[in-house]
N, C-alpha and C positions, 0 to 999 in steps of 0.2 A: 504494500500500500504506500503510494508516493505522497499522499496528502498527510500533512501534520494533523494527527487526530486530536481533536479537542471536543469533549462531551460535557454536558452540564445537566444539572437538575435545578429547577427554579421553585423551591417550596415557598408557600405563602404562610406568614406568621399569623394564622387565624385560629389556631387551636392550642390546647394545652400541651399536646405531645405530637411527635412526628408520626404522621399517618403511615400505616404499613405499606400502602401503595407507593409512597415516596421512598421508603426503604428499598423496596423491590426495584424501582426505577433507578435509584442511586447505585445499587449493587451492579446492575447490568451496565450502566454507563461507566462506572468505575473500572470494572473488569475489562470492558472493551477498550477503554483508553489505555490501561496498563498493558494489555496484550500487544498494543501497537506503539508502545513507548510514547504515549501522548499524555495529555493533561485532563484531569477531571475537575470541573468547576462547580461550585455551589453559589448560585445567585439568588438573593432574597427578593421575592416579588411582593412587596408590601404596599401596593397601590390601592388595594381594597380597604380604604380607611374605616369603613363602617364595621368591618369584621376583624380589624387589627386587635391582637392580644399582646399586651406588654409582656416582655420576657419570653415570648414564644420563639423568637429567633435564636436566643441562646440555647433553649432546649433542643431545637432542631440540630444545631451544630454539636452540642454535647452528645446527643444520641448517635449521630454519625461517627463521631470519634470513638465512642464506647463500642460501636459495632465494628470498628476497624476500617471504616470507609472514609478515610481522611482526604479532604479536597486539597488539590494543589493550589487553588486560588479561591478565596472567599472573603467575606467581610471581616473575618477574624485573622486570616493569615495574609491578606492583601494580595497583590499581584499586578502585572503590567497593564491590566485593563480596568483598574479600579476607577470609580467605586463599584462595589458589587451589590449594593442595595438600591432598588429602583427609585425610592423616594429621594435619593441623592443624585439621581440622573435626570430629573425633570426637564432641564434645558434641552437635552438630546431629543426627547419625544416632541416637545413643543416645536423645535427647529424642523423636524421632518414632517410633522403635521402641517406646518405652514408651507413647506416645500410641496407637499401633495396638493394643497389648495391652489397654490400658484400654477401648478401643472394641470389643474382641473381634474385631478384624480381623487379629490375629496372636497367636501363642502360643509359650510356651517348649517347646523340644524337648530331651529328655535322652537321646536314643538315642546309643549309642556307635558308633564306626566299625565295630566287629565286628557289631553288630546291623544296621546299615544294609547291610553287605556280604551278610549272610545273607538279609535281606529281598529285596534285588534279585536275588540268585541264585535264590531260590525263584520270584520273578516270571518270570525268564527261562525256567526249567524249565517253567513253566505257560503259556508262550507269551504272556506279558503284557509291556507296556512297563515296564522297570525304573524305578521312581520311588518317592518317599516315599509311604507308605500312609496318613499322617495319624493314626497311632495316638496321638501325644501331644496332639492337639487334643481328645481325649476325656477328658483328665485334668481334674480339678476345678481351677479357676483359683486358688483359695486354697491348695490343696495344692502346685500348681506354684510359686507364689510362695514358699512356705515352703522348698521344696527349693532354689530359687535363692538365697534369703537365707542358707540354711545353707551355701552354698558349692559346691553340686553343679554340675558343669560342664554348660552348656547353650548352645543357640543360640536365636535367635528366627526363627520361620517364618511365612510369609504364610498367612493364613486364606483359602482359596479356596472359593467357592460350589460345592456339589455339582451344581447344575443351572444352566440358563440359558446365555447366550451373551454374550461380550464382543466388541464391534465397535468399530473405529476407522476413520477416513478417512485414507488415505495419498494424498499429492498425486499420486503417479505411478500407483499401482495401484488407487486408488479405495477403496471400503469392503472391509475384511478382517475376517472373523469367526472366533472361536475358541470351541469348546465348553469351558465352564468345567470340566466333569468331566475334561478331558484336560490341564488346566493343573497343573503341579507345585506343591507347597507349598514354594516357594522359600525357602532360608535368606536372611534379610535382614540379620541381625547375627550375626557369628561369635562363638565363645566367647572370643576375645581382645579383643572390644569393637570390632573393625573391621567396617565394613559390607561386604556383597557389592556387586557392580556394580549390581544392580537397585535397592537402596535408595539407595546413594550417588548414582547418576545422577539419580534422580527428585528427591531432596531438593535437590541442587545446581542442577539445571536450574530448579527452582521458585524457589529463593532468589536465584539469579543472573539471574532474569527472562529466561531463554533463550526466544526466540520460535519458532525453527524447529530441529528436530532433523534433520540431514542426515547419514546414515551408511550403512554397507554393508548390502546386502540381507539378509545372514545374521542381522541383528538383528530382522527382522520377527517371528520366533518368540518373541522376548523381550517383545514389546510388550504382550501381554495381562497379564502380571504387573505391568508398570509402569503400565498403565492402571488396574488395580485399586488400586494404591497412590495414584495421583492421585485416584481416586474416594473411597477410604477417608479420605484426608486433606482432602478438600473443596477441592482445588486445580483451577484451570483447566488443561485439557489443551492 
């Protein structure tokens, strides 16, 4: 293998103890990295502030050390791509969210929680999959910028093509394809300036030069959103 192998796990400090699923993922990532003389990184994804638990980060790192799965880079040991805590990396996410907007690959959304609730309820009644209908992407970009500059609360959403297919190659499952018309216009940057998982993980995996993403199968459905971000930002997948 010619690629410098760099794997990672990005646990969230939202619980009292390290989840067994995180341990399983950590072990596989650790062993794969060591087999290829690479590095194993632990990155703390603490952007969900409503579920943040004080002290959980230390318990995560303590547990991994106790299990003998010691990271080469982390918030505790440092490393060349520090900081390794997402709440300390907010300028990166804001920078790339703005870049996506400038390239017309993302847009400001001003919909309130009440509007979103009504929207999805109407979709359910109509027998449709409840998801964002893209109404704010139709707004004039200059008008949207004025509203944001004036202090109106908003989020940044991913601009998803209405047609076409997004395909990627999974080492285990082979090629997997998704119809773009069925991909949600994911929130990338929340109104509090914190990223969602999808923007944060793509930006950090790129900047930290992660070579292989090894994670639970439930994340397959998230891949098309993240692949679009890699493509829009001109980064190697």
